[in-house]
TIVEX-869953 format. One record per residue (C-alpha): residue number from 1; x, y, z. Coordinates in pm, whole numbers. Layout:
NODE    i      c1      c2      c3
NODE  NUM       X       Y       Z
...
END
This chain:
NODE    i      c1      c2      c3
NODE    1       0       0       0
NODE    2     141     345     -91
NODE    3     274     562     190
NODE    4      30     850     113
NODE    5    -271     621     149
NODE    6    -147     486     483
NODE    7    -102     836     618
NODE    8    -452     939     509
NODE    9    -608     635     683
NODE   10    -419     711    1006
NODE   11    -542    1076     997
NODE   12    -904     966     955
NODE   13    -874     722    1250
NODE   14    -731     993    1475
NODE   15   -1005    1244    1378
NODE   16   -1273     990    1461
NODE   17   -1118     956    1806
NODE   18   -1159    1331    1879
NODE   19   -1419    1428    2141
NODE   20   -1768    1535    2021
NODE   21   -1725    1886    2159
NODE   22   -1430    1943    1924
NODE   23   -1645    1841    1627
NODE   24   -1922    2075    1746
NODE   25   -1681    2366    1779
NODE   26   -1542    2299    1432
NODE   27   -1894    2295    1284
NODE   28   -1979    2625    1450
NODE   29   -1663    2782    1309
NODE   30   -1749    2663     957
NODE   31   -2105    2799     982
NODE   32   -1978    3133    1111
NODE   33   -1733    3154     822
NODE   34   -2015    3086     573
NODE   35   -2239    3347     737
NODE   36   -1953    3595     733
NODE   37   -1890    3532     366
NODE   38   -2264    3571     291
NODE   39   -2295    3893     493
NODE   40   -1973    4050     368
NODE   41   -2073    4378     198
NODE   42   -2003    4365    -176
NODE   43   -1834    4649    -357
NODE   44   -2061    4939    -453
NODE   45   -1976    4893    -822
NODE   46   -2124    4544    -801
NODE   47   -2437    4673    -629
NODE   48   -2489    4935    -899
NODE   49   -2495    4658   -1160
NODE   50   -2830    4553   -1017
NODE   51   -2987    4896   -1079
NODE   52   -3144    4960   -1420
NODE   53   -3365    5209   -1600
NODE   54   -3718    5087   -1674
NODE   55   -3926    5247   -1950
NODE   56   -4294    5187   -2013
NODE   57   -4526    5299   -2291
NODE   58   -4878    5258   -2160
NODE   59   -5239    5318   -2262
NODE   60   -5585    5170   -2212
NODE   61   -5728    4920   -2460
NODE   62   -6103    4911   -2519
NODE   63   -6243    4632   -2740
NODE   64   -6528    4753   -2961
NODE   65   -6777    4552   -3163
NODE   66   -6677    4385   -3493
NODE   67   -6318    4336   -3385
NODE   68   -6234    4708   -3364
NODE   69   -6014    4838   -3085
NODE   70   -6000    5185   -2931
NODE   71   -5695    5312   -2743
NODE   72   -5718    5573   -2468
NODE   73   -5429    5764   -2307
NODE   74   -5365    5724   -1936
NODE   75   -5459    6088   -1890
NODE   76   -5648    6286   -2155
NODE   77   -5464    6610   -2239
NODE   78   -5581    6858   -2503
NODE   79   -5658    6693   -2837
NODE   80   -5489    6368   -2728
NODE   81   -5809    6193   -2617
NODE   82   -5819    5864   -2812
NODE   83   -5651    5678   -3095
NODE   84   -5689    5391   -3338
NODE   85   -5327    5285   -3276
NODE   86   -5158    5236   -2943
NODE   87   -4850    5442   -3026
NODE   88   -5063    5750   -3100
NODE   89   -5180    5783   -2737
NODE   90   -4918    5598   -2532
NODE   91   -4766    5774   -2234
NODE   92   -4389    5727   -2196
NODE   93   -4243    5717   -1846
NODE   94   -3899    5600   -1737
NODE   95   -3763    5555   -1387
NODE   96   -3529    5347   -1173
NODE   97   -3571    4972   -1123
NODE   98   -3375    4701    -940
NODE   99   -3303    4341   -1044
NODE  100   -3416    4097    -774
NODE  101   -3349    3751    -922
NODE  102   -3121    3556   -1152
NODE  103   -3425    3511   -1377
NODE  104   -3422    3883   -1457
NODE  105   -3711    4002   -1237
NODE  106   -3711    4382   -1207
NODE  107   -3885    4558    -920
NODE  108   -4004    4919    -949
NODE  109   -4314    5123    -859
NODE  110   -4637    5180   -1050
NODE  111   -4537    5543   -1098
NODE  112   -4425    5389   -1425
NODE  113   -4799    5370   -1507
NODE  114   -4887    5703   -1340
NODE  115   -5061    5501   -1064
NODE  116   -5354    5441   -1299
NODE  117   -5581    5140   -1223
NODE  118   -5561    4817   -1421
NODE  119   -5911    4882   -1561
NODE  120   -6121    5193   -1609
NODE  121   -6465    5158   -1445
NODE  122   -6755    5174   -1688
NODE  123   -6887    5499   -1542
NODE  124   -6552    5674   -1573
NODE  125   -6504    5522   -1917
NODE  126   -6836    5662   -2041
NODE  127   -6735    6010   -1924
NODE  128   -6400    5976   -2103
NODE  129   -6572    5866   -2425
NODE  130   -6821    6154   -2410
NODE  131   -6540    6406   -2365
NODE  132   -6344    6244   -2649
NODE  133   -6647    6255   -2880
NODE  134   -6699    6625   -2810
NODE  135   -6331    6708   -2861
NODE  136   -6306    6510   -3187
NODE  137   -6620    6678   -3324
NODE  138   -6465    7016   -3248
NODE  139   -6140    6917   -3421
NODE  140   -6330    6793   -3729
NODE  141   -6529    7115   -3742
NODE  142   -6211    7321   -3727
NODE  143   -6046    7123   -4007
NODE  144   -6360    7135   -4222
NODE  145   -6361    7514   -4182
NODE  146   -5994    7527   -4287
NODE  147   -6045    7329   -4610
NODE  148   -6227    7592   -4822
NODE  149   -5988    7866   -4714
NODE  150   -5686    7652   -4795
NODE  151   -5842    7563   -5130
NODE  152   -5904    7932   -5202
NODE  153   -5543    8012   -5113
NODE  154   -5420    7738   -5348
NODE  155   -5643    7867   -5627
NODE  156   -5519    8226   -5618
NODE  157   -5151    8169   -5536
NODE  158   -4852    8006   -5696
NODE  159   -4505    7889   -5603
NODE  160   -4366    8240   -5659
NODE  161   -4558    8370   -5355
NODE  162   -4385    8386   -5018
NODE  163   -4495    8104   -4789
NODE  164   -4676    7913   -5064
NODE  165   -4482    7589   -5005
NODE  166   -4544    7596   -4629
NODE  167   -4919    7649   -4669
NODE  168   -4942    7381   -4937
NODE  169   -4753    7134   -4717
NODE  170   -5009    7193   -4442
NODE  171   -5295    7164   -4692
NODE  172   -5161    6838   -4835
NODE  173   -5172    6674   -4490
NODE  174   -5518    6804   -4398
NODE  175   -5737    6547   -4584
NODE  176   -5558    6252   -4426
NODE  177   -5574    6413   -4081
NODE  178   -5943    6487   -4126
NODE  179   -6014    6132   -4242
NODE  180   -5826    5982   -3946
NODE  181   -6002    6211   -3700
NODE  182   -6343    6141   -3848
NODE  183   -6281    5764   -3844
NODE  184   -6168    5790   -3483
NODE  185   -6479    5990   -3393
NODE  186   -6700    5724   -3552
NODE  187   -6519    5455   -3352
NODE  188   -6571    5652   -3029
NODE  189   -6941    5691   -3110
NODE  190   -6961    5320   -3185
NODE  191   -6813    5244   -2844
NODE  192   -7059    5482   -2675
NODE  193   -7353    5318   -2853
NODE  194   -7255    4965   -2744
NODE  195   -7523    4797   -2532
NODE  196   -7270    4645   -2292
NODE  197   -6958    4856   -2254
NODE  198   -6656    4655   -2143
NODE  199   -6398    4806   -1906
NODE  200   -6086    4945   -2068
NODE  201   -5780    4739   -1974
NODE  202   -5441    4889   -1900
NODE  203   -5174    4774   -2144
NODE  204   -4807    4859   -2139
NODE  205   -4482    4762   -2304
NODE  206   -4180    4770   -2077
NODE  207   -3813    4785   -2167
NODE  208   -3512    4764   -1937
NODE  209   -3193    4953   -2016
NODE  210   -2871    4855   -1846
NODE  211   -2525    5006   -1878
NODE  212   -2247    4786   -1741
NODE  213   -1897    4938   -1731
NODE  214   -1606    4723   -1849
NODE  215   -1242    4731   -1748
NODE  216   -1174    4973   -2034
NODE  217   -1329    5315   -2092
NODE  218   -1627    5147   -2260
NODE  219   -1957    5002   -2140
NODE  220   -2197    4726   -2242
NODE  221   -2539    4878   -2314
NODE  222   -2841    4644   -2307
NODE  223   -3189    4736   -2428
NODE  224   -3409    4445   -2322
NODE  225   -3786    4391   -2356
NODE  226   -3974    4286   -2043
NODE  227   -4315    4146   -1961
NODE  228   -4561    4210   -1678
NODE  229   -4546    3980   -1375
NODE  230   -4725    4136   -1078
NODE  231   -4856    4458    -925
NODE  232   -4959    4497    -562
NODE  233   -5182    4735    -371
NODE  234   -4882    4909    -213
NODE  235   -4785    5039    -556
NODE  236   -4500    4805    -650
NODE  237   -4461    4668   -1002
NODE  238   -4271    4351   -1093
NODE  239   -4164    4279   -1452
NODE  240   -3934    4013   -1596
NODE  241   -3682    4025   -1878
NODE  242   -3808    3816   -2171
NODE  243   -3465    3653   -2201
NODE  244   -3533    3483   -1866
NODE  245   -3193    3547   -1707
NODE  246   -2950    3823   -1619
NODE  247   -2747    3982   -1898
NODE  248   -2374    3917   -1874
NODE  249   -2210    4138   -1613
NODE  250   -2534    4223   -1431
NODE  251   -2605    4153   -1065
NODE  252   -2919    4114    -858
NODE  253   -3008    4218    -503
NODE  254   -3167    3967    -269
NODE  255   -3431    4118     -36
NODE  256   -3342    4148     332
NODE  257   -3619    3931     474
NODE  258   -3517    3926     843
NODE  259   -3605    4276     943
NODE  260   -3794    4583     831
NODE  261   -3561    4837     992
NODE  262   -3201    4881     893
NODE  263   -2904    5097     974
NODE  264   -2651    5262     743
NODE  265   -2878    5215     445
NODE  266   -2797    5383     114
NODE  267   -3005    5462    -193
NODE  268   -2895    5357    -541
NODE  269   -3085    5522    -828
NODE  270   -3071    5722   -1149
NODE  271   -3048    6076   -1015
NODE  272   -3191    6252   -1322
NODE  273   -3517    6336   -1498
NODE  274   -3492    6102   -1795
NODE  275   -3492    6242   -2147
NODE  276   -3248    6219   -2435
NODE  277   -2941    6337   -2242
NODE  278   -3004    6153   -1915
NODE  279   -2707    6008   -1732
NODE  280   -2655    5644   -1825
NODE  281   -2514    5514   -1495
NODE  282   -2689    5482   -1159
NODE  283   -2529    5649    -859
NODE  284   -2544    5645    -482
NODE  285   -2757    5938    -370
NODE  286   -2867    6092     -42
NODE  287   -3232    5998      16
NODE  288   -3302    6296     241
NODE  289   -3217    6553     -26
NODE  290   -3344    6371    -331
NODE  291   -3620    6549    -528
NODE  292   -3591    6408    -878
NODE  293   -3860    6185   -1033
NODE  294   -3618    5946   -1207
NODE  295   -3509    5820    -862
NODE  296   -3860    5675    -819
NODE  297   -3808    5299    -783
NODE  298   -3457    5340    -644
NODE  299   -3310    5060    -428
NODE  300   -3235    5101     -56
NODE  301   -2940    4875      31
NODE  302   -2829    4788     385
NODE  303   -2478    4742     518
NODE  304   -2471    4377     402
NODE  305   -2557    4468      43
NODE  306   -2914    4339      66
NODE  307   -3224    4509     -70
NODE  308   -3397    4661     233
NODE  309   -3647    4899      65
NODE  310   -3780    5062    -248
NODE  311   -3825    5434    -298
NODE  312   -4183    5543    -372
NODE  313   -4327    5898    -352
NODE  314   -4018    6011    -156
NODE  315   -4061    5737     108
NODE  316   -3923    5388     161
NODE  317   -4131    5076     110
NODE  318   -4002    4820     361
NODE  319   -3834    4491     281
NODE  320   -4135    4312     433
NODE  321   -4358    4472     168
NODE  322   -4110    4372    -101
NODE  323   -4111    4018      36
NODE  324   -4489    3999      17
NODE  325   -4509    4098    -350
NODE  326   -4235    3851    -441
NODE  327   -4391    3571    -235
NODE  328   -4716    3637    -420
NODE  329   -4538    3525    -738
NODE  330   -4345    3227    -591
NODE  331   -4277    3086    -247
NODE  332   -3923    3144    -122
NODE  333   -3801    2786    -178
NODE  334   -3923    2812    -536
NODE  335   -3740    3144    -576
NODE  336   -3414    2984    -455
NODE  337   -3454    2682    -680
NODE  338   -3534    2892    -986
NODE  339   -3239    3122    -914
NODE  340   -3004    2824    -912
NODE  341   -3155    2696   -1235
NODE  342   -3119    3042   -1394
NODE  343   -2747    3041   -1310
NODE  344   -2712    2711   -1493
NODE  345   -2935    2822   -1781
NODE  346   -2735    3138   -1849
NODE  347   -2451    2922   -1982
NODE  348   -2647    2836   -2296
NODE  349   -2907    3113   -2298
NODE  350   -2954    3315   -2616
NODE  351   -2852    3637   -2451
NODE  352   -2921    3972   -2620
NODE  353   -2606    4118   -2766
NODE  354   -2510    4446   -2600
NODE  355   -2393    4756   -2781
NODE  356   -2041    4862   -2686
NODE  357   -2025    5237   -2629
NODE  358   -1770    5475   -2478
NODE  359   -1843    5520   -2110
NODE  360   -1991    5869   -2072
NODE  361   -1933    6098   -1781
NODE  362   -2224    6131   -1542
NODE  363   -2380    6477   -1571
NODE  364   -2506    6642   -1251
NODE  365   -2882    6674   -1230
NODE  366   -3062    6910    -994
NODE  367   -3391    7069    -904
NODE  368   -3351    7446    -919
NODE  369   -3606    7687    -771
NODE  370   -3643    8052    -865
NODE  371   -3780    8363    -694
NODE  372   -4075    8386    -935
NODE  373   -4207    8049    -818
NODE  374   -4080    7850   -1117
NODE  375   -3859    7543   -1093
NODE  376   -3628    7343   -1317
NODE  377   -3567    6968   -1317
NODE  378   -3282    6841   -1527
NODE  379   -2915    6846   -1609
NODE  380   -2702    7138   -1496
NODE  381   -2350    7273   -1536
NODE  382   -2161    7420   -1244
NODE  383   -2033    7771   -1305
NODE  384   -1745    7947   -1135
NODE  385   -1898    8292   -1188
NODE  386   -2236    8226   -1023
NODE  387   -2355    8033    -721
NODE  388   -2663    7907    -909
NODE  389   -2591    7614   -1143
NODE  390   -2671    7672   -1510
NODE  391   -2933    7469   -1694
NODE  392   -2730    7259   -1937
NODE  393   -2863    6954   -2121
NODE  394   -3208    6798   -2120
NODE  395   -3454    6931   -1866
NODE  396   -3800    7061   -1785
NODE  397   -3883    7411   -1658
NODE  398   -4216    7463   -1479
NODE  399   -4347    7820   -1448
NODE  400   -4583    7951   -1183
NODE  401   -4863    8002   -1440
NODE  402   -4865    7634   -1541
NODE  403   -4648    7642   -1856
NODE  404   -4386    7370   -1910
NODE  405   -4072    7415   -2123
NODE  406   -3897    7096   -2239
NODE  407   -3581    7063   -2444
NODE  408   -3202    7070   -2457
NODE  409   -3073    7368   -2258
NODE  410   -2751    7551   -2342
NODE  411   -2586    7785   -2092
NODE  412   -2913    7850   -1905
NODE  413   -3107    7919   -2228
NODE  414   -3342    7704   -2436
NODE  415   -3250    7763   -2803
NODE  416   -3524    7529   -2925
NODE  417   -3785    7324   -2746
NODE  418   -4153    7276   -2666
NODE  419   -4380    7494   -2452
NODE  420   -4718    7365   -2338
NODE  421   -4994    7514   -2127
NODE  422   -5372    7481   -2100
NODE  423   -5431    7702   -2406
NODE  424   -5175    7597   -2666
NODE  425   -4864    7404   -2763
NODE  426   -4563    7580   -2917
NODE  427   -4259    7416   -3072
NODE  428   -3971    7624   -3195
NODE  429   -3705    7870   -3086
NODE  430   -3685    8082   -2769
NODE  431   -3484    8379   -2649
NODE  432   -3296    8403   -2319
NODE  433   -3616    8509   -2136
NODE  434   -3802    8198   -2265
NODE  435   -4008    8408   -2504
NODE  436   -4101    8273   -2846
NODE  437   -3844    8411   -3086
NODE  438   -3727    8285   -3424
NODE  439   -3902    8010   -3618
NODE  440   -4177    7802   -3463
NODE  441   -4537    7683   -3481
NODE  442   -4819    7713   -3229
NODE  443   -5144    7515   -3216
NODE  444   -5414    7652   -2987
NODE  445   -5691    7455   -2818
NODE  446   -5954    7656   -3011
NODE  447   -5815    7535   -3347
NODE  448   -5601    7839   -3435
NODE  449   -5265    7760   -3592
NODE  450   -4966    7980   -3673
NODE  451   -4634    7883   -3829
NODE  452   -4357    8130   -3897
NODE  453   -4135    8387   -3729
NODE  454   -4171    8525   -3375
NODE  455   -4023    8814   -3177
NODE  456   -4069    8846   -2799
NODE  457   -4378    8621   -2792
NODE  458   -4540    8807   -3084
NODE  459   -4580    8703   -3445
NODE  460   -4322    8912   -3626
NODE  461   -4179    8851   -3972
NODE  462   -4311    8605   -4225
NODE  463   -4568    8341   -4130
NODE  464   -4912    8202   -4196
NODE  465   -5213    8169   -3971
NODE  466   -5520    7949   -3989
NODE  467   -5817    8071   -3787
NODE  468   -6164    7924   -3764
NODE  469   -6390    8077   -4030
NODE  470   -6120    8317   -4155
NODE  471   -5894    8341   -4457
NODE  472   -5545    8197   -4456
NODE  473   -5328    8488   -4350
NODE  474   -4990    8431   -4513
NODE  475   -4748    8718   -4533
NODE  476   -4575    8976   -4316
NODE  477   -4651    9024   -3944
NODE  478   -4542    9297   -3708
NODE  479   -4601    9313   -3332
NODE  480   -4863    9035   -3356
NODE  481   -5056    9224   -3627
NODE  482   -5095    9098   -3982
NODE  483   -4968    9350   -4237
NODE  484   -5050    9153   -4549
NODE  485   -4899    8962   -4836
NODE  486   -4633    9129   -5042
NODE  487   -4664    8980   -5387
NODE  488   -4386    8898   -5629
NODE  489   -4486    9013   -5979
NODE  490   -4391    8797   -6273
NODE  491   -4495    8750   -6634
NODE  492   -4703    8450   -6525
NODE  493   -4973    8670   -6372
NODE  494   -5274    8818   -6554
NODE  495   -5265    9201   -6574
NODE  496   -5521    9453   -6684
NODE  497   -5590    9829   -6684
NODE  498   -5884   10059   -6629
NODE  499   -5915   10388   -6818
NODE  500   -6132   10698   -6833
NODE  501   -6105   11041   -6993
NODE  502   -5790   11109   -6786
NODE  503   -5592   10884   -7021
NODE  504   -5695   11116   -7306
NODE  505   -5687   11458   -7136
NODE  506   -5368   11557   -6954
NODE  507   -5372   11925   -6871
NODE  508   -5482   12108   -7184
NODE  509   -5354   11842   -7422
NODE  510   -5552   11564   -7582
NODE  511   -5411   11216   -7656
NODE  512   -5528   10905   -7826
NODE  513   -5444   10543   -7739
NODE  514   -5228   10332   -7969
NODE  515   -5392    9994   -7911
NODE  516   -5133    9819   -8130
NODE  517   -4850    9899   -7885
NODE  518   -5031    9820   -7559
NODE  519   -4778    9671   -7311
NODE  520   -4735    9732   -6938
NODE  521   -4384    9867   -6879
NODE  522   -4403    9974   -6511
NODE  523   -4616    9873   -6212
NODE  524   -4533   10186   -6018
NODE  525   -4296   10236   -5722
NODE  526   -4238    9988   -5436
NODE  527   -4327    9666   -5617
NODE  528   -4134    9336   -5597
NODE  529   -4073    9237   -5958
NODE  530   -3906    8921   -6083
NODE  531   -3746    8991   -6420
NODE  532   -3824    9291   -6638
NODE  533   -4170    9446   -6664
NODE  534   -4304    9397   -7016
NODE  535   -4645    9241   -6961
NODE  536   -4936    9212   -7204
NODE  537   -5268    9378   -7117
NODE  538   -5518    9092   -7079
NODE  539   -5826    9297   -6989
NODE  540   -5941    9658   -6980
NODE  541   -6224    9829   -6795
NODE  542   -6356   10157   -6935
NODE  543   -6555   10414   -6744
NODE  544   -6885   10504   -6909
NODE  545   -7097   10703   -6662
NODE  546   -7108   10878   -6324
NODE  547   -7415   10974   -6122
NODE  548   -7710   11040   -6352
NODE  549   -7564   11305   -6590
NODE  550   -7188   11254   -6642
NODE  551   -7075   11058   -6948
NODE  552   -6723   10967   -7062
NODE  553   -6700   11107   -7417
NODE  554   -6423   10859   -7509
NODE  555   -6607   10550   -7387
NODE  556   -6769   10434   -7712
NODE  557   -6451   10462   -7922
NODE  558   -6228   10303   -7659
NODE  559   -6471   10014   -7622
NODE  560   -6479    9950   -7999
NODE  561   -6099    9970   -8029
NODE  562   -6040    9739   -7732
NODE  563   -6279    9477   -7867
NODE  564   -6126    9502   -8215
NODE  565   -5780    9430   -8074
NODE  566   -5900    9117   -7893
NODE  567   -5896    9247   -7535
NODE  568   -6141    9129   -7272
NODE  569   -6342    9444   -7201
NODE  570   -6574    9566   -6930
NODE  571   -6763    9882   -6836
NODE  572   -6783   10060   -6502
NODE  573   -7001   10324   -6340
NODE  574   -6884   10572   -6073
NODE  575   -7147   10584   -5796
NODE  576   -7271   10920   -5663
NODE  577   -7405   10960   -5308
NODE  578   -7634   11245   -5420
NODE  579   -7848   11042   -5661
NODE  580   -8063   10735   -5603
NODE  581   -7942   10395   -5712
NODE  582   -8236   10350   -5948
NODE  583   -8163   10673   -6136
NODE  584   -7795   10587   -6170
NODE  585   -7872   10236   -6297
NODE  586   -8103   10386   -6561
NODE  587   -7833   10632   -6675
NODE  588   -7568   10358   -6689
NODE  589   -7784   10118   -6890
NODE  590   -7883   10393   -7134
NODE  591   -7524   10491   -7216
NODE  592   -7332   10164   -7180
NODE  593   -7281    9854   -7390
NODE  594   -7260    9524   -7203
NODE  595   -7223    9241   -7455
NODE  596   -7256    8874   -7366
NODE  597   -6884    8825   -7431
NODE  598   -6780    9122   -7216
NODE  599   -6658    9112   -6858
NODE  600   -6927    9182   -6595
NODE  601   -7018    9550   -6535
NODE  602   -6862    9719   -6233
NODE  603   -6999    9959   -5971
NODE  604   -6724   10194   -5853
NODE  605   -6818   10263   -5487
NODE  606   -6566   10488   -5311
NODE  607   -6740   10765   -5114
NODE  608   -6566   10957   -4837
NODE  609   -6678   10925   -4477
NODE  610   -6834   11273   -4496
NODE  611   -7035   11176   -4805
NODE  612   -7160   10860   -4630
NODE  613   -7276   11065   -4330
NODE  614   -7448   11322   -4553
NODE  615   -7625   11044   -4737
NODE  616   -7764   10902   -4412
NODE  617   -7508   10640   -4310
NODE  618   -7395   10296   -4420
NODE  619   -7745   10149   -4430
NODE  620   -7868   10405   -4686
NODE  621   -7553   10375   -4895
NODE  622   -7572    9997   -4914
NODE  623   -7945   10006   -4987
NODE  624   -7898   10233   -5289
NODE  625   -7593   10039   -5408
NODE  626   -7796    9717   -5398
NODE  627   -8067    9883   -5606
NODE  628   -7808    9962   -5878
NODE  629   -7653    9614   -5862
NODE  630   -7983    9428   -5881
NODE  631   -8127    9643   -6159
NODE  632   -7815    9613   -6376
NODE  633   -7803    9239   -6314
NODE  634   -8169    9203   -6410
NODE  635   -8132    9403   -6732
NODE  636   -7797    9264   -6853
NODE  637   -7811    8911   -6716
NODE  638   -7463    8961   -6572
NODE  639   -7385    8978   -6199
NODE  640   -7189    9301   -6147
NODE  641   -6858    9341   -5964
NODE  642   -6815    9580   -5670
NODE  643   -6509    9812   -5684
NODE  644   -6406    9955   -5344
NODE  645   -6097   10092   -5173
NODE  646   -5911    9926   -4885
NODE  647   -6017   10198   -4640
NODE  648   -6382   10148   -4737
NODE  649   -6343    9773   -4682
NODE  650   -6200    9828   -4334
NODE  651   -6454   10087   -4217
NODE  652   -6780   10012   -4394
NODE  653   -6788    9659   -4539
NODE  654   -6820    9493   -4194
NODE  655   -7163    9665   -4172
NODE  656   -7272    9561   -4522
NODE  657   -7574    9329   -4558
NODE  658   -7514    8969   -4664
NODE  659   -7667    9039   -5006
NODE  660   -7397    9296   -5084
NODE  661   -7115    9072   -4961
NODE  662   -7223    8811   -5216
NODE  663   -7080    9012   -5509
NODE  664   -6726    8970   -5643
NODE  665   -6493    9241   -5514
NODE  666   -6232    9452   -5694
NODE  667   -6019    9641   -5442
NODE  668   -5788    9937   -5483
NODE  669   -5484    9929   -5257
NODE  670   -5161   10096   -5361
NODE  671   -4929    9992   -5076
NODE  672   -4684    9705   -5091
NODE  673   -4930    9455   -4946
NODE  674   -5209    9278   -5126
NODE  675   -5566    9321   -4989
NODE  676   -5642    9022   -4772
NODE  677   -6005    8953   -4854
NODE  678   -6168    8726   -5110
NODE  679   -6132    8933   -5427
NODE  680   -6150    8914   -5805
NODE  681   -5908    9190   -5909
NODE  682   -5658    9403   -5723
NODE  683   -5582    9754   -5841
NODE  684   -5224    9760   -5724
NODE  685   -5110   10097   -5860
NODE  686   -5239   10423   -6000
NODE  687   -4892   10516   -6125
NODE  688   -4831   10243   -6377
NODE  689   -4698   10296   -6724
NODE  690   -4836   10142   -7042
NODE  691   -4677   10167   -7386
NODE  692   -4931   10331   -7617
NODE  693   -5097   10543   -7341
NODE  694   -4978   10881   -7217
NODE  695   -4939   10949   -6843
NODE  696   -5017   10731   -6543
NODE  697   -5246   10431   -6575
NODE  698   -5425   10218   -6313
NODE  699   -5271    9869   -6315
NODE  700   -5474    9568   -6201
NODE  701   -5394    9202   -6148
NODE  702   -5638    8914   -6164
NODE  703   -5643    8710   -5841
NODE  704   -5558    8374   -5995
NODE  705   -5363    8197   -6267
NODE  706   -5387    8238   -6645
NODE  707   -5585    7915   -6669
NODE  708   -5828    8036   -6404
NODE  709   -5869    8367   -6586
NODE  710   -5961    8186   -6908
NODE  711   -6212    7979   -6715
NODE  712   -6350    8296   -6555
NODE  713   -6409    8477   -6886
NODE  714   -6575    8166   -7031
NODE  715   -6815    8149   -6737
NODE  716   -6888    8524   -6734
END
């Protein structure tokens, strides 16, 4: 027998001869060593590998008849009341979570679901559906009102006009938006009409993000889907990684089951507010000074490295409460057995591949309060020049009046972000005082929409506005007031002139018109022209009468010559406030020629304010004007056009009867901005120049394209 074997047998015989008390003492020493090894506090870096960020996108799901499904947001805000797809109404929340098993169970709080119940009671659901139906009807009504105005804008504008592309982009999306909203409204009404309304069930998709540092300056970044496991009445939420085990390098914290009170506990959490620039690594934070929402769900760890609590609403849920929610899923022996099996399973598990990224530096995150009652939650930068940290990186600023500013901050300013309050949502640029400045769009709760330039919270510069029941206002703004559209004149537009005896009599001299040379060579001062001005005259209006006695002696010849040279011609009458409308209509019809191929006759209505008062006011003026318009229409079969000035439109047309507002309008406005009303022609200058005519000439432009003008003359 070998010597080694003999020695081993002798040692065993001697040990068996030892007294029992020696064996008992040796057993106690071994147990104490095992307990000491189990209770030995692990390094903090290992503990932090059990802390993760949990993100949930949640909404309520309501089955409707015929297999349809309606999705409701957790909390209805503004126009976000319902959807036909989950992602259109889902609420995104992210916060801290802690791994509590080798199987990948993650414990956090139901703040991830905004503490909303698992089902909406039928009574509350009916109220939500009624509010959604009302809101969607309002939205549909607003969009229906926008359609004709957007169509009108498209009809009378072209790509050469400032802002045309922006308005057309909005218009192109409107039909699809209207169709989606109307379909959603019908689905809501279908749900309301159901005989037996089912409760809406809470549904959420959870993801777990872990960042595990390596020995180099890089980290393993995991983005792992998770599924729901349990939720208790205390407000804790338990989810499990779908992979069924811990990712490589991760750790888990076992709950401290033998006591609800601890000493020297510490809180491990993500000390930030979430968002695109949130810090990627958890940290050890002071629980007494913590005021950031991302630390919700943070892990309290005792001196032995065991999980002894969970942070919820600024307080600690005890380890006994944690034990109850975990025991509700499995008994403790089952937990231990499954943890051992998970350790074995991880050897061949199809683990998700992490992304290797450079390890970023943790950015400090604070809650800052200000003297005006506002507060900031987000990333900051420490400054040597001031005691107050600067807002730097992603964050939210809450003002005392209820507005919230969200975005990426730079040196205590928000160059671009989103502002929301109870009245509207704005997305765009801001100045240092958080006023809207630069480019941005704003959508109000009442359906108003503006997109363009801002200055100190006021619309200033170029932009367009959509307002319920109003025209599309696209052009220049100043101090929140719309100035108008400044047109760009090109050869693609349709131009015309209007003439009277003043084109024949200049001072004491008399001139004729050379109709063979007729070309517009100047539009007058202050006009934006693209290319050279050498435009054909497409139409001409000739004055025939005024009041009940005045007659233009050149009218008949000018009319014949214009027709002979192929111009579209029309005749106008200058209205007098001293003669009745019936008498003036009789005089006009007696001395004018309105052929079937001519343009409609025109009533030139431009009295001064004093003349309107002397006549008896707006009501009398409009009554007599309607008499002229109706009589001429009856006798000629052509609906006349109303010629007015911009000042008259501003002061008197708001008081005009509906019958008068039904006539096409030709407006005289000689400034740089186009009249912003529905109009047929615009007299843009009284100082134009036309080859073949002596002196100044009134220049007009048709409000539409060449094709639309041809269609107009065919219809008229």
